[in-house]
N, C-alpha and C positions, 0 to 999 in steps of 0.2 A: 213693719216687715218683719220676716220671717229671715232667719242669717239659717247657711247648708251649709251646712258639717261636712265635711270627710271625715268619709273613714280611712285611716289605715292600713291599710294591711303590711302586715310584717312574714315578709317572706317567712323559706325555712329552707337552709342550707342542706342538703345531705349530699353524702358523701354516693359519688358513683360506686359501684363494685370497681368499679375495674380503680380503683388506687388505693380501697380497703386497707389497711396495716397489713392482713390475713395473705392478700394478692401481691400484697410486693416479695415481703416474704418465699413467698412458691416462689417467681421473679429471681431470689436473686439466688435462691436456693439449689435450682434448675442455671442459669449460669457458674454459680463455683461446681457443679455437675461437668457440666462441658468445660472445665479443665480456666474456665475463668479468673482471674483474679487480681481483686483490689486493692486500689491503693489508697492511700492515705499519707494525703496534703497535708505538711506541715502551714499551721495557721500564721496568715500574712501572707502564702503566699500566693503568686496573682497566674488570671494564663495567658496574664495580655501582653502582648510582644511591642513594644514599639518598635515601630518603622522608621518612624521619623524624629524629628528632634520641635522641641512646641510648636505647635502653631497663633497665632498671635491672631485675633478678630478683626476687625475693621466694620466698625457698627457706619461708619462717615464715609465723605466720600469731605476728603482736602481741599478746601478751595487754596491754590494761588496767588500769590497773589499782592 
């Protein structure tokens, strides 16, 4: 019996035109031209706001007995 070989297809990832570096630079330039400002966030700073204390997860029911 002959073994069947599967051909492996190579996926080629192409960058869409709207994500190209030139397009991003154009969008940034337009943003700045309209009066937009870019704010640099220091390393280690998070945008997540803690609204409550720590949450404990209970994975199973405890049977009292």
